[in-house]
TORPA-4810 file (N, C-alpha, C, O; in nm, 3 decimals):
<nodes>
NODE_1_9.512_6.814_3.130_9.394_6.753_3.017_9.276_6.692_3.112_9.298_6.601_3.193_M
NODE_2_9.169_6.743_3.095_9.069_6.698_3.185_8.938_6.624_3.105_8.892_6.679_3.004_L
NODE_3_8.890_6.518_3.146_8.760_6.508_3.110_8.628_6.499_3.189_8.599_6.407_3.266_F
NODE_4_8.559_6.594_3.164_8.407_6.604_3.223_8.320_6.484_3.182_8.303_6.481_3.060_D
NODE_5_8.276_6.410_3.234_8.212_6.277_3.227_8.073_6.298_3.216_8.005_6.212_3.160_T
NODE_6_8.019_6.408_3.265_7.879_6.407_3.273_7.856_6.581_3.249_7.888_6.666_3.332_H
NODE_7_7.808_6.600_3.147_7.770_6.749_3.126_7.633_6.736_3.055_7.608_6.639_2.985_V
NODE_8_7.545_6.838_3.075_7.438_6.889_2.977_7.424_6.999_2.907_7.333_7.081_2.921_H
NODE_9_7.521_7.004_2.824_7.539_7.113_2.716_7.383_7.105_2.642_7.365_7.184_2.550_L
NODE_10_7.298_7.036_2.669_7.193_7.016_2.550_7.107_7.092_2.632_7.009_7.139_2.576_N
NODE_11_7.126_7.120_2.783_6.997_7.199_2.840_6.981_7.296_2.799_7.076_7.340_2.734_A
NODE_12_6.867_7.377_2.810_6.808_7.517_2.781_6.885_7.608_2.822_6.886_7.711_2.754_D
NODE_13_6.972_7.602_2.941_7.079_7.685_2.974_7.157_7.753_2.915_7.177_7.873_2.932_Q
NODE_14_7.231_7.656_2.810_7.311_7.669_2.738_7.270_7.721_2.580_7.351_7.724_2.487_F
NODE_15_7.141_7.756_2.572_7.125_7.786_2.441_7.171_7.894_2.350_7.182_7.900_2.228_E
NODE_16_7.193_7.973_2.442_7.258_8.125_2.391_7.390_8.123_2.387_7.447_8.193_2.304_E
NODE_17_7.457_8.049_2.467_7.624_8.064_2.456_7.676_7.940_2.469_7.787_7.932_2.521_D
NODE_18_7.603_7.801_2.420_7.701_7.698_2.425_7.825_7.677_2.370_7.904_7.610_2.437_M
NODE_19_7.874_7.733_2.224_8.009_7.760_2.185_8.104_7.791_2.279_8.206_7.731_2.314_E
NODE_20_8.029_7.949_2.333_8.158_8.004_2.419_8.169_7.937_2.538_8.273_7.957_2.600_E
NODE_21_8.087_7.860_2.586_8.087_7.785_2.721_8.213_7.667_2.666_8.322_7.665_2.724_T
NODE_22_8.189_7.591_2.571_8.273_7.480_2.511_8.417_7.561_2.518_8.504_7.508_2.587_I
NODE_23_8.440_7.652_2.469_8.580_7.761_2.439_8.619_7.802_2.591_8.732_7.847_2.611_E
NODE_24_8.544_7.788_2.680_8.609_7.837_2.796_8.646_7.703_2.873_8.728_7.689_2.964_R
NODE_25_8.568_7.609_2.816_8.611_7.490_2.889_8.763_7.427_2.848_8.841_7.362_2.917_A
NODE_26_8.774_7.475_2.704_8.886_7.431_2.647_8.993_7.517_2.690_9.105_7.467_2.678_R
NODE_27_8.987_7.624_2.732_9.087_7.695_2.774_9.135_7.693_2.912_9.220_7.773_2.949_A
NODE_28_9.078_7.595_2.997_9.093_7.539_3.122_9.136_7.395_3.118_9.145_7.328_3.221_E
NODE_29_9.164_7.347_2.997_9.232_7.221_2.984_9.104_7.112_2.966_9.134_6.993_2.959_G
NODE_30_8.974_7.149_2.959_8.888_7.039_2.943_8.919_6.972_2.817_8.875_7.056_2.738_V
NODE_31_8.948_6.913_2.772_8.967_6.839_2.606_8.820_6.746_2.564_8.756_6.753_2.459_R
NODE_32_8.790_6.650_2.695_8.660_6.555_2.666_8.562_6.612_2.725_8.577_6.696_2.814_Y
NODE_33_8.446_6.570_2.677_8.316_6.579_2.776_8.226_6.461_2.694_8.247_6.414_2.582_M
NODE_34_8.117_6.431_2.792_8.001_6.348_2.754_7.878_6.435_2.784_7.854_6.490_2.892_T
NODE_35_7.801_6.439_2.668_7.688_6.508_2.720_7.595_6.413_2.689_7.593_6.346_2.586_V
NODE_36_7.486_6.407_2.820_7.391_6.314_2.840_7.270_6.328_2.811_7.215_6.430_2.851_V
NODE_37_7.212_6.255_2.754_7.070_6.273_2.689_6.980_6.194_2.746_7.018_6.077_2.755_G
NODE_38_6.832_6.224_2.806_6.775_6.130_2.889_6.634_6.126_2.858_6.550_6.050_2.907_F
NODE_39_6.612_6.236_2.752_6.463_6.195_2.744_6.427_6.227_2.566_6.509_6.196_2.480_D
NODE_40_6.325_6.278_2.540_6.284_6.279_2.400_6.351_6.421_2.330_6.379_6.440_2.212_H
NODE_41_6.362_6.497_2.425_6.423_6.616_2.371_6.576_6.637_2.377_6.646_6.685_2.287_K
NODE_42_6.619_6.590_2.505_6.782_6.616_2.522_6.862_6.537_2.467_6.979_6.573_2.452_T
NODE_43_6.810_6.380_2.414_6.875_6.302_2.334_6.939_6.334_2.198_7.060_6.335_2.172_I
NODE_44_6.826_6.361_2.107_6.898_6.423_1.963_6.995_6.530_1.992_7.102_6.537_1.931_P
NODE_45_6.953_6.628_2.102_7.068_6.724_2.109_7.205_6.662_2.144_7.309_6.689_2.086_K
NODE_46_7.191_6.577_2.247_7.323_6.552_2.257_7.407_6.468_2.194_7.527_6.468_2.221_A
NODE_47_7.353_6.386_2.099_7.417_6.363_1.973_7.447_6.456_1.877_7.558_6.445_1.825_I
NODE_48_7.367_6.552_1.836_7.419_6.656_1.749_7.513_6.718_1.813_7.613_6.730_1.744_E
NODE_49_7.522_6.762_1.916_7.662_6.846_1.991_7.775_6.749_1.935_7.863_6.776_1.853_I
NODE_50_7.747_6.617_2.009_7.879_6.522_1.976_7.897_6.523_1.855_8.013_6.547_1.821_A
NODE_51_7.792_6.499_1.739_7.844_6.518_1.570_7.943_6.644_1.566_8.049_6.612_1.512_E
NODE_52_7.941_6.755_1.600_7.958_6.868_1.603_8.117_6.886_1.634_8.205_6.936_1.563_N
NODE_53_8.123_6.835_1.753_8.265_6.870_1.826_8.340_6.757_1.817_8.300_6.640_1.827_H
NODE_54_8.450_6.797_1.798_8.555_6.667_1.817_8.591_6.647_1.992_8.591_6.736_2.077_E
NODE_55_8.612_6.544_2.004_8.635_6.499_2.131_8.487_6.506_2.246_8.486_6.489_2.368_D
NODE_56_8.416_6.526_2.188_8.270_6.534_2.275_8.191_6.445_2.230_8.157_6.442_2.112_I
NODE_57_8.139_6.335_2.343_8.087_6.226_2.281_7.912_6.249_2.357_7.862_6.360_2.376_Y
NODE_58_7.848_6.124_2.390_7.702_6.130_2.398_7.700_5.995_2.453_7.755_5.889_2.423_A
NODE_59_7.602_6.041_2.564_7.525_5.905_2.628_7.415_5.926_2.638_7.383_6.038_2.678_A
NODE_60_7.317_5.832_2.609_7.176_5.825_2.583_7.099_5.722_2.703_7.149_5.621_2.752_V
NODE_61_7.020_5.756_2.721_6.908_5.715_2.844_6.756_5.732_2.867_6.683_5.788_2.786_G
NODE_62_6.718_5.681_2.980_6.581_5.733_3.004_6.599_5.770_3.169_6.644_5.695_3.256_W
NODE_63_6.554_5.898_3.185_6.575_5.960_3.329_6.481_5.872_3.447_6.365_5.855_3.408_H
NODE_64_6.500_5.835_3.537_6.413_5.769_3.614_6.301_5.856_3.665_6.195_5.800_3.692_P
NODE_65_6.313_5.988_3.681_6.192_6.084_3.695_6.083_6.080_3.603_5.974_6.130_3.627_V
NODE_66_6.115_6.017_3.492_6.031_6.043_3.358_5.999_5.898_3.334_5.924_5.874_3.239_D
NODE_67_6.042_5.803_3.402_6.009_5.668_3.375_5.860_5.627_3.327_5.821_5.542_3.247_A
NODE_68_5.793_5.719_3.408_5.627_5.686_3.348_5.606_5.740_3.214_5.501_5.735_3.150_I
NODE_69_5.697_5.784_3.184_5.666_5.864_3.028_5.735_5.779_2.937_5.717_5.816_2.820_D
NODE_70_5.811_5.673_2.948_5.864_5.563_2.865_5.807_5.457_2.841_5.782_5.364_2.917_M
NODE_71_5.777_5.477_2.684_5.706_5.363_2.593_5.834_5.264_2.521_5.947_5.299_2.489_K
NODE_72_5.778_5.148_2.512_5.859_5.034_2.443_5.930_5.103_2.327_6.052_5.099_2.315_E
NODE_73_5.864_5.154_2.255_5.931_5.214_2.132_6.028_5.281_2.178_6.120_5.252_2.101_E
NODE_74_6.083_5.379_2.282_6.153_5.487_2.346_6.262_5.368_2.343_6.364_5.383_2.275_D
NODE_75_6.244_5.260_2.410_6.364_5.154_2.448_6.422_5.124_2.334_6.543_5.105_2.323_L
NODE_76_6.312_5.114_2.210_6.396_5.061_2.095_6.455_5.171_1.995_6.522_5.156_1.893_Q
NODE_77_6.412_5.277_2.056_6.489_5.423_1.984_6.642_5.418_2.007_6.735_5.417_1.926_W
NODE_78_6.637_5.416_2.162_6.793_5.412_2.246_6.854_5.304_2.230_6.972_5.300_2.265_I
NODE_79_6.796_5.194_2.177_6.897_5.084_2.152_6.949_5.139_1.976_7.068_5.127_1.948_E
NODE_80_6.878_5.181_1.898_6.936_5.242_1.788_7.010_5.306_1.771_7.092_5.309_1.679_E
NODE_81_6.997_5.373_1.857_7.124_5.518_1.884_7.238_5.484_1.970_7.325_5.566_2.001_L
NODE_82_7.236_5.355_2.008_7.354_5.320_2.077_7.479_5.259_1.961_7.592_5.239_2.005_T
NODE_83_7.459_5.241_1.859_7.538_5.212_1.737_7.567_5.321_1.684_7.650_5.308_1.595_S
NODE_84_7.524_5.450_1.707_7.613_5.587_1.650_7.747_5.564_1.715_7.775_5.504_1.819_H
NODE_85_7.845_5.643_1.600_8.010_5.602_1.663_8.009_5.737_1.807_8.091_5.740_1.899_P
NODE_86_7.941_5.794_1.796_7.965_5.902_1.919_7.892_5.861_2.044_7.912_5.919_2.150_K
NODE_87_7.811_5.765_2.033_7.742_5.714_2.144_7.824_5.632_2.235_7.861_5.525_2.186_V
NODE_88_7.869_5.661_2.383_7.961_5.591_2.431_7.903_5.517_2.572_7.978_5.452_2.645_V
NODE_89_7.784_5.533_2.596_7.749_5.490_2.737_7.589_5.516_2.690_7.549_5.582_2.594_A
NODE_90_7.503_5.436_2.802_7.384_5.424_2.814_7.349_5.494_2.952_7.414_5.473_3.054_L
NODE_91_7.233_5.585_2.945_7.189_5.656_3.047_7.187_5.796_3.031_7.194_5.836_2.914_G
NODE_92_7.177_5.914_3.157_7.126_5.833_3.287_7.041_5.751_3.311_6.929_5.782_3.270_E
NODE_93_7.051_5.640_3.370_6.920_5.549_3.404_6.954_5.538_3.584_7.061_5.563_3.638_M
NODE_94_6.840_5.497_3.642_6.866_5.472_3.775_6.701_5.483_3.861_6.589_5.445_3.824_G
NODE_95_6.750_5.554_3.991_6.628_5.588_4.044_6.605_5.712_4.130_6.696_5.760_4.197_L
NODE_96_6.497_5.756_4.126_6.497_5.900_4.193_6.394_5.881_4.333_6.277_5.884_4.296_D
NODE_97_6.402_5.869_4.434_6.286_5.891_4.509_6.258_6.041_4.599_6.189_6.064_4.698_Y
NODE_98_6.336_6.115_4.526_6.320_6.291_4.579_6.175_6.290_4.499_6.084_6.271_4.581_H
NODE_99_6.140_6.302_4.400_6.083_6.351_4.297_5.948_6.229_4.307_5.978_6.110_4.297_W
NODE_100_5.824_6.265_4.324_5.736_6.160_4.307_5.652_6.143_4.168_5.545_6.082_4.174_D
NODE_101_5.701_6.201_4.032_5.655_6.205_3.935_5.586_6.029_3.885_5.479_5.984_3.845_K
NODE_102_5.715_5.980_3.915_5.721_5.830_3.832_5.696_5.725_3.977_5.775_5.762_4.064_S
NODE_103_5.638_5.646_4.008_5.611_5.563_4.118_5.769_5.449_4.132_5.825_5.398_4.035_P
NODE_104_5.803_5.436_4.251_5.902_5.343_4.239_5.900_5.229_4.176_6.003_5.187_4.123_A
NODE_105_5.795_5.165_4.171_5.800_5.029_4.077_5.814_5.062_3.925_5.863_4.976_3.851_D
NODE_106_5.776_5.175_3.878_5.790_5.220_3.748_5.938_5.252_3.719_5.984_5.232_3.607_V
NODE_107_6.002_5.294_3.803_6.109_5.339_3.791_6.225_5.230_3.778_6.318_5.228_3.697_Q
NODE_108_6.194_5.134_3.887_6.243_4.992_3.903_6.243_4.937_3.739_6.343_4.947_3.668_K
NODE_109_6.122_4.882_3.693_6.098_4.840_3.576_6.185_4.900_3.498_6.282_4.842_3.450_E
NODE_110_6.163_4.998_3.482_6.274_5.119_3.339_6.409_5.056_3.377_6.479_4.985_3.305_V
NODE_111_6.430_5.097_3.505_6.571_5.088_3.537_6.637_4.943_3.474_6.743_4.937_3.410_F
NODE_112_6.559_4.843_3.504_6.605_4.714_3.480_6.593_4.677_3.331_6.676_4.599_3.283_R
NODE_113_6.504_4.721_3.263_6.493_4.703_3.122_6.625_4.773_3.057_6.689_4.714_2.970_K
NODE_114_6.658_4.883_3.098_6.763_4.938_3.033_6.921_4.894_3.090_7.023_4.922_3.028_Q
NODE_115_6.920_4.840_3.187_7.053_4.723_3.221_7.032_4.635_3.129_7.125_4.596_3.059_I
NODE_116_6.914_4.592_3.114_6.939_4.467_3.022_6.985_4.468_2.851_7.044_4.388_2.778_R
NODE_117_6.914_4.621_2.831_6.966_4.665_2.701_7.141_4.683_2.698_7.211_4.629_2.613_L
NODE_118_7.182_4.748_2.781_7.313_4.743_2.814_7.405_4.630_2.795_7.506_4.630_2.725_A
NODE_119_7.361_4.539_2.862_7.435_4.390_2.830_7.401_4.346_2.696_7.493_4.304_2.626_K
NODE_120_7.299_4.349_2.656_7.237_4.326_2.498_7.325_4.369_2.394_7.363_4.293_2.305_K
NODE_121_7.364_4.517_2.404_7.443_4.589_2.298_7.593_4.611_2.387_7.669_4.695_2.340_V
NODE_122_7.629_4.552_2.490_7.749_4.562_2.563_7.782_4.702_2.539_7.835_4.734_2.433_R
NODE_123_7.754_4.787_2.628_7.792_4.910_2.661_7.745_4.955_2.783_7.627_4.935_2.815_M
NODE_124_7.849_5.033_2.880_7.842_5.057_2.991_7.741_5.166_3.029_7.704_5.234_2.933_P
NODE_125_7.679_5.202_3.172_7.596_5.257_3.194_7.610_5.367_3.277_7.698_5.348_3.361_I
NODE_126_7.560_5.464_3.285_7.569_5.591_3.373_7.422_5.574_3.512_7.308_5.537_3.485_I
NODE_127_7.466_5.606_3.633_7.372_5.555_3.713_7.353_5.703_3.786_7.429_5.770_3.858_I
NODE_128_7.216_5.725_3.736_7.163_5.853_3.847_7.069_5.788_3.986_6.974_5.710_3.992_H
NODE_129_7.139_5.854_4.078_7.088_5.777_4.243_7.033_5.901_4.300_7.116_5.987_4.331_N
NODE_130_6.918_5.924_4.317_6.870_6.024_4.439_6.794_5.948_4.559_6.687_5.889_4.545_R
NODE_131_6.840_5.956_4.635_6.782_5.906_4.804_6.742_5.752_4.782_6.655_5.716_4.861_E
NODE_132_6.787_5.653_4.691_6.775_5.527_4.642_6.889_5.441_4.658_6.890_5.360_4.565_A
NODE_133_6.985_5.425_4.737_7.132_5.399_4.717_7.098_5.237_4.737_7.154_5.157_4.663_T
NODE_134_7.016_5.196_4.829_7.008_5.035_4.854_6.920_4.954_4.775_6.931_4.833_4.753_E
NODE_135_6.821_5.039_4.731_6.732_4.974_4.603_6.857_4.958_4.451_6.874_4.864_4.374_D
NODE_136_6.910_5.065_4.458_7.001_5.050_4.342_7.112_4.961_4.324_7.136_4.905_4.217_I
NODE_137_7.171_4.949_4.413_7.267_4.821_4.443_7.228_4.699_4.468_7.295_4.600_4.439_V
NODE_138_7.086_4.695_4.541_7.032_4.559_4.477_6.992_4.537_4.357_6.998_4.423_4.313_E
NODE_139_6.944_4.636_4.283_6.912_4.583_4.134_7.040_4.571_4.049_7.035_4.476_3.971_I
NODE_140_7.166_4.652_4.045_7.255_4.617_3.988_7.319_4.501_3.988_7.368_4.448_3.888_L
NODE_141_7.321_4.438_4.148_7.346_4.299_4.185_7.276_4.194_4.135_7.331_4.092_4.094_K
NODE_142_7.128_4.218_4.134_7.004_4.118_4.045_7.036_4.105_3.923_7.041_3.992_3.874_E
NODE_143_7.064_4.212_3.852_7.093_4.229_3.716_7.242_4.184_3.640_7.275_4.176_3.522_E
NODE_144_7.300_4.164_3.745_7.448_4.155_3.696_7.513_4.243_3.620_7.584_4.213_3.524_N
NODE_145_7.487_4.370_3.665_7.503_4.487_3.576_7.649_4.487_3.567_7.691_4.551_3.471_A
NODE_146_7.754_4.420_3.657_7.886_4.402_3.676_7.926_4.372_3.512_8.018_4.436_3.460_A
NODE_147_7.851_4.270_3.435_7.887_4.252_3.316_7.904_4.362_3.234_7.974_4.322_3.141_E
NODE_148_7.881_4.469_3.221_7.896_4.604_3.166_7.980_4.723_3.219_8.064_4.795_3.164_V
NODE_149_7.934_4.718_3.334_8.010_4.826_3.431_7.933_4.977_3.406_7.841_5.004_3.328_G
NODE_150_7.998_5.055_3.490_7.963_5.180_3.467_7.993_5.259_3.551_8.087_5.234_3.626_G
NODE_151_7.896_5.418_3.567_7.967_5.528_3.633_7.851_5.544_3.738_7.731_5.532_3.711_I
NODE_152_7.890_5.565_3.828_7.812_5.617_3.956_7.845_5.771_3.988_7.934_5.824_4.054_M
NODE_153_7.702_5.837_3.890_7.743_5.929_3.870_7.716_6.042_3.976_7.615_6.028_4.045_H
NODE_154_7.803_6.163_3.998_7.779_6.243_4.112_7.767_6.173_4.251_7.683_6.204_4.335_C
NODE_155_7.841_6.096_4.264_7.861_5.991_4.402_7.826_6.096_4.519_7.871_6.209_4.536_Y
NODE_156_7.749_6.037_4.580_7.712_6.139_4.726_7.692_6.046_4.831_7.648_6.089_4.937_S
NODE_157_7.721_5.907_4.819_7.707_5.801_4.928_7.828_5.791_4.989_7.931_5.843_4.946_G
NODE_158_7.815_5.704_5.119_7.971_5.667_5.193_8.049_5.559_5.131_8.009_5.495_5.033_P
NODE_159_8.150_5.543_5.185_8.287_5.503_5.126_8.249_5.372_5.108_8.283_5.318_5.003_V
NODE_160_8.165_5.289_5.217_8.163_5.156_5.202_8.067_5.119_5.063_8.104_5.033_4.982_E
NODE_161_7.968_5.179_5.050_7.898_5.174_4.951_7.987_5.160_4.797_7.986_5.066_4.718_T
NODE_162_8.060_5.285_4.788_8.161_5.291_4.676_8.233_5.200_4.638_8.254_5.177_4.519_A
NODE_163_8.289_5.123_4.753_8.388_5.023_4.739_8.281_4.909_4.681_8.334_4.848_4.588_K
NODE_164_8.166_4.869_4.705_8.049_4.783_4.680_8.039_4.798_4.527_8.046_4.700_4.453_E
NODE_165_8.026_4.903_4.490_8.001_4.960_4.366_8.139_4.908_4.263_8.144_4.831_4.167_C
NODE_166_8.228_4.979_4.323_8.365_4.889_4.241_8.416_4.783_4.201_8.475_4.763_4.094_I
NODE_167_8.387_4.686_4.315_8.358_4.557_4.339_8.271_4.497_4.204_8.299_4.389_4.151_D
NODE_168_8.148_4.597_4.156_8.102_4.549_4.045_8.088_4.613_3.919_7.987_4.637_3.853_M
NODE_169_8.249_4.646_3.889_8.292_4.730_3.794_8.230_4.832_3.763_8.163_4.835_3.660_N
NODE_170_8.240_4.946_3.852_8.171_5.050_3.857_8.260_5.167_3.883_8.321_5.152_3.989_F
NODE_171_8.288_5.288_3.816_8.358_5.401_3.838_8.274_5.505_3.940_8.152_5.518_3.928_M
NODE_172_8.332_5.561_4.015_8.272_5.690_4.113_8.358_5.774_4.054_8.481_5.774_4.043_I
NODE_173_8.228_5.884_3.998_8.251_6.015_3.954_8.213_6.102_4.053_8.114_6.077_4.122_S
NODE_174_8.281_6.203_4.069_8.292_6.307_4.192_8.267_6.418_4.127_8.328_6.439_4.022_L
NODE_175_8.161_6.522_4.182_8.141_6.654_4.103_8.118_6.756_4.219_8.126_6.726_4.339_G
NODE_176_8.090_6.874_4.173_8.097_7.015_4.243_8.078_7.011_4.410_8.134_7.091_4.485_G
NODE_177_7.982_6.896_4.459_7.965_6.907_4.594_8.098_6.846_4.672_8.107_6.874_4.792_P
NODE_178_8.204_6.764_4.612_8.302_6.716_4.684_8.390_6.868_4.719_8.487_6.864_4.795_V
NODE_179_8.342_7.009_4.651_8.409_7.122_4.703_8.327_7.201_4.790_8.336_7.323_4.799_T
NODE_180_8.235_7.120_4.861_8.106_7.210_4.944_8.155_7.197_5.086_8.161_7.079_5.122_F
NODE_181_8.196_7.295_5.186_8.241_7.264_5.286_8.152_7.186_5.374_8.201_7.139_5.477_K
NODE_182_8.027_7.165_5.347_7.972_7.064_5.468_7.948_6.946_5.382_7.877_6.858_5.432_N
NODE_183_7.986_6.930_5.284_7.959_6.775_5.214_8.068_6.673_5.267_8.170_6.642_5.206_A
NODE_184_8.035_6.635_5.372_8.129_6.525_5.457_8.174_6.387_5.335_8.285_6.349_5.296_K
NODE_185_8.041_6.343_5.304_8.069_6.172_5.255_8.139_6.220_5.120_8.230_6.139_5.105_L
NODE_186_8.144_6.319_5.005_8.215_6.312_4.910_8.363_6.327_4.915_8.445_6.280_4.836_P
NODE_187_8.389_6.422_5.057_8.530_6.447_5.076_8.625_6.291_5.132_8.742_6.258_5.116_K
NODE_188_8.519_6.232_5.193_8.599_6.072_5.280_8.585_6.003_5.147_8.689_5.938_5.140_E
NODE_189_8.515_5.980_5.039_8.521_5.905_4.916_8.666_5.986_4.837_8.754_5.926_4.775_V
NODE_190_8.661_6.089_4.854_8.780_6.109_4.760_8.933_6.072_4.824_9.043_6.034_4.781_A
NODE_191_8.871_6.104_4.947_9.056_6.068_5.007_9.051_5.901_5.002_9.152_5.845_4.961_K
NODE_192_8.941_5.822_5.040_8.948_5.698_5.045_8.981_5.583_4.914_9.053_5.483_4.912_A
NODE_193_8.906_5.639_4.824_8.912_5.566_4.707_9.031_5.579_4.613_9.075_5.689_4.578_I
NODE_194_9.076_5.476_4.578_9.196_5.489_4.487_9.177_5.558_4.366_9.075_5.530_4.303_D
NODE_195_9.241_5.628_4.329_9.237_5.748_4.196_9.171_5.648_4.066_9.068_5.664_4.001_L
NODE_196_9.263_5.554_4.061_9.213_5.427_3.934_9.084_5.415_3.892_9.033_5.383_3.784_E
NODE_197_9.019_5.465_4.054_8.854_5.407_4.016_8.778_5.536_4.011_8.656_5.524_4.010_H
NODE_198_8.843_5.697_4.005_8.790_5.778_4.040_8.767_5.856_3.882_8.851_5.840_3.793_L
NODE_199_8.644_5.941_3.863_8.611_5.993_3.773_8.590_6.186_3.795_8.617_6.228_3.907_L
NODE_200_8.554_6.266_3.712_8.515_6.365_3.730_8.433_6.443_3.648_8.442_6.422_3.527_V
NODE_201_8.361_6.521_3.684_8.243_6.586_3.642_8.179_6.686_3.696_8.169_6.698_3.818_E
NODE_202_8.116_6.787_3.592_8.040_6.886_3.652_7.887_6.867_3.683_7.832_6.931_3.773_T
NODE_203_7.814_6.766_3.593_7.672_6.761_3.564_7.615_6.921_3.565_7.519_6.967_3.628_D
NODE_204_7.699_6.982_3.483_7.637_7.124_3.448_7.504_7.100_3.348_7.483_7.008_3.269_C
NODE_205_7.422_7.217_3.383_7.427_7.338_3.452_7.428_7.331_3.597_7.422_7.435_3.662_P
NODE_206_7.434_7.222_3.652_7.344_7.198_3.827_7.482_7.162_3.888_7.582_7.122_3.828_F
NODE_207_7.468_7.185_4.010_7.585_7.181_4.124_7.710_7.235_4.108_7.810_7.171_4.141_L
NODE_208_7.717_7.358_4.055_7.832_7.420_4.063_7.913_7.423_4.171_7.861_7.468_4.273_A
NODE_209_8.053_7.381_4.177_8.150_7.395_4.283_8.188_7.520_4.361_8.207_7.622_4.295_P
NODE_210_8.199_7.523_4.466_8.264_7.630_4.542_8.365_7.680_4.423_8.395_7.607_4.328_H
NODE_211_8.409_7.803_4.439_8.312_7.928_4.503_8.182_7.971_4.425_8.114_8.067_4.458_P
NODE_212_8.150_7.878_4.301_8.046_7.945_4.205_7.907_7.859_4.285_7.795_7.887_4.244_N
NODE_213_7.919_7.784_4.369_7.771_7.753_4.428_7.671_7.826_4.430_7.659_7.926_4.501_R
NODE_214_7.576_7.778_4.343_7.434_7.858_4.317_7.431_7.916_4.188_7.322_7.964_4.156_G
NODE_215_7.509_7.922_4.119_7.529_7.993_3.980_7.532_7.857_3.894_7.548_7.740_3.930_K
NODE_216_7.509_7.919_3.756_7.490_7.811_3.668_7.652_7.722_3.657_7.762_7.777_3.651_R
NODE_217_7.626_7.590_3.658_7.733_7.521_3.641_7.793_7.514_3.507_7.705_7.496_3.422_N
NODE_218_7.931_7.523_3.450_7.963_7.498_3.318_8.113_7.364_3.318_8.176_7.338_3.421_E
NODE_219_8.135_7.314_3.213_8.257_7.234_3.206_8.383_7.290_3.257_8.466_7.221_3.317_P
NODE_220_8.398_7.418_3.233_8.544_7.475_3.281_8.552_7.475_3.428_8.663_7.471_3.481_A
NODE_221_8.440_7.479_3.502_8.454_7.420_3.634_8.453_7.307_3.696_8.418_7.284_3.811_Y
NODE_222_8.502_7.217_3.596_8.542_7.036_3.638_8.690_7.073_3.720_8.717_7.022_3.829_V
NODE_223_8.774_7.163_3.653_8.910_7.182_3.700_8.901_7.210_3.864_8.990_7.166_3.937_K
NODE_224_8.775_7.294_3.923_8.793_7.281_4.035_8.772_7.166_4.140_8.799_7.159_4.259_L
NODE_225_8.710_7.074_4.046_8.627_6.935_4.125_8.829_6.830_4.109_8.884_6.752_4.186_V
NODE_226_8.867_6.879_3.995_8.978_6.811_4.020_9.093_6.864_4.140_9.154_6.790_4.218_A
NODE_227_9.102_7.009_4.129_9.156_7.034_4.205_9.158_7.044_4.366_9.258_7.075_4.431_E
NODE_228_9.043_7.016_4.417_8.976_6.968_4.550_9.045_6.803_4.573_9.128_6.767_4.657_Q
NODE_229_8.976_6.720_4.466_9.046_6.604_4.485_9.215_6.598_4.501_9.269_6.534_4.591_I
NODE_230_9.269_6.656_4.426_9.404_6.690_4.459_9.445_6.681_4.613_9.497_6.590_4.678_A
NODE_231_9.404_6.807_4.646_9.409_6.885_4.798_9.377_6.760_4.866_9.474_6.706_4.917_E
NODE_232_9.244_6.692_4.881_9.217_6.602_4.949_9.318_6.471_4.971_9.345_6.408_5.074_L
NODE_233_9.365_6.454_4.827_9.459_6.318_4.857_9.584_6.357_4.870_9.663_6.264_4.880_K
NODE_234_9.635_6.478_4.875_9.745_6.558_4.875_9.860_6.490_4.771_9.963_6.430_4.800_E
NODE_235_9.815_6.517_4.664_9.869_6.482_4.545_9.881_6.637_4.457_9.847_6.748_4.498_I
NODE_236_9.933_6.605_4.344_9.926_6.731_4.219_9.797_6.685_4.144_9.748_6.576_4.116_T
NODE_237_9.755_6.846_4.121_9.638_6.848_4.003_9.672_6.769_3.923_9.599_6.671_3.908_Y
NODE_238_9.785_6.779_3.847_9.823_6.713_3.753_9.818_6.552_3.733_9.797_6.496_3.626_E
NODE_239_9.837_6.498_3.840_9.820_6.339_3.866_9.697_6.310_3.839_9.669_6.223_3.757_E
NODE_240_9.594_6.388_3.913_9.455_6.390_3.891_9.407_6.409_3.744_9.354_6.317_3.681_V
NODE_241_9.426_6.521_3.697_9.399_6.526_3.574_9.410_6.413_3.488_9.313_6.365_3.429_A
NODE_242_9.544_6.363_3.478_9.603_6.279_3.392_9.551_6.125_3.434_9.533_6.045_3.343_E
NODE_243_9.530_6.089_3.559_9.483_5.957_3.542_9.319_5.955_3.524_9.259_5.872_3.457_I
NODE_244_9.263_6.053_3.591_9.082_6.041_3.596_9.065_6.061_3.433_8.992_5.984_3.370_T
NODE_245_9.130_6.157_3.374_9.148_6.145_3.197_9.130_6.014_3.145_9.040_5.975_3.071_T
NODE_246_9.262_5.925_3.210_9.271_5.811_3.128_9.191_5.700_3.183_9.205_5.598_3.115_A
NODE_247_9.117_5.688_3.278_9.034_5.636_3.311_8.898_5.674_3.254_8.813_5.585_3.251_N
NODE_248_8.870_5.788_3.211_8.728_5.828_3.126_8.742_5.771_2.986_8.648_5.740_2.912_A
NODE_249_8.900_5.758_2.954_8.878_5.723_2.794_8.901_5.578_2.771_8.869_5.519_2.668_L
NODE_250_8.961_5.520_2.880_8.958_5.347_2.898_8.770_5.326_2.936_8.689_5.261_2.869_K
NODE_251_8.749_5.385_3.031_8.584_5.363_3.051_8.504_5.356_2.940_8.426_5.262_2.922_F
NODE_252_8.519_5.471_2.846_8.439_5.466_2.734_8.470_5.434_2.629_8.401_5.456_2.529_F
NODE_253_8.582_5.375_2.630_8.634_5.305_2.490_8.694_5.375_2.382_8.703_5.322_2.271_G
NODE_254_8.740_5.506_2.411_8.774_5.617_2.358_8.933_5.630_2.305_9.013_5.677_2.386_I
NODE_255_8.977_5.596_2.187_9.115_5.585_2.157_9.167_5.764_2.160_9.116_5.847_2.085_K
NODE_256_9.261_5.793_2.247_9.310_5.933_2.227_9.395_5.979_2.137_9.425_6.099_2.135_S
</nodes>
C-alpha cells in the first residue's frame, strides 16, 4: 500500500484519462493520493477530484511562479477552503528562482503570508523549492514554520539541509529524480535520512522515474520511487511502502 503525497491529476495532461490513471495506480498498490492545487484553475479541480474519490485528498495554495498574480482575496479564498474535510495541507508554496515571472521579493511576501495563514488555521505546508534553498530555509525559520511543519516536496538538496528541515518538523519527500542515474543528491538523502522522515511522491505529470523518464508521469510510478529507496537503503520494498504510508497518514491527519 502506497501514498503518493504529491500528484497533479488536475493537470490538463490527465483530462482525457484521469479515471483510468487512478485505476492503474490502484492496481500498483497506490491507495492514497494528495492532489495539489496552486492557482485559480487547479485548486477547484483538486477539491473536485478529492470529493469524488475515496482515499484521495487535496492541498490548496499559491505557486511561487504565479506569486505576482495573487491578490488578497485569493488568500481569503484559500483560507475558506482549508475548512473543507478533504483539504489536508496548504501548498504548494515556496520560492522558484528558475523562472522570472514573479520577482523574488514578491515571491517571498506571498510565501510568508501563506505560512502565517497555515499557522492561523493549524495546517501543515507543502514547499516548492527551485534554486532557492537558502532563502526558503531562512524564511521557514523566521516565520517559525516548525509550528505547523510540512513537506519538502520533491527534495533535491543536500543531506545537511534535509536534516535542518527535519529539525523544523518537516518531512522529506522523494520523487522520480531518486531513480535517475546522475541524481547524486537524492540518492544520498535516501540513504542517509531515516525512513521515519521520508515520504514518496510522483509530482505527476512531471519528473517520471526511470525507466519512464521523459514520458508523462502518473501515480502508478510512485512504486518505482519506493523500490529505488528500498534498494538504496538495502531493505524491503514492503517496509518502505508501509512506513512511508504511515508517515503520510500521520502527517496529513488521515485516519486509515
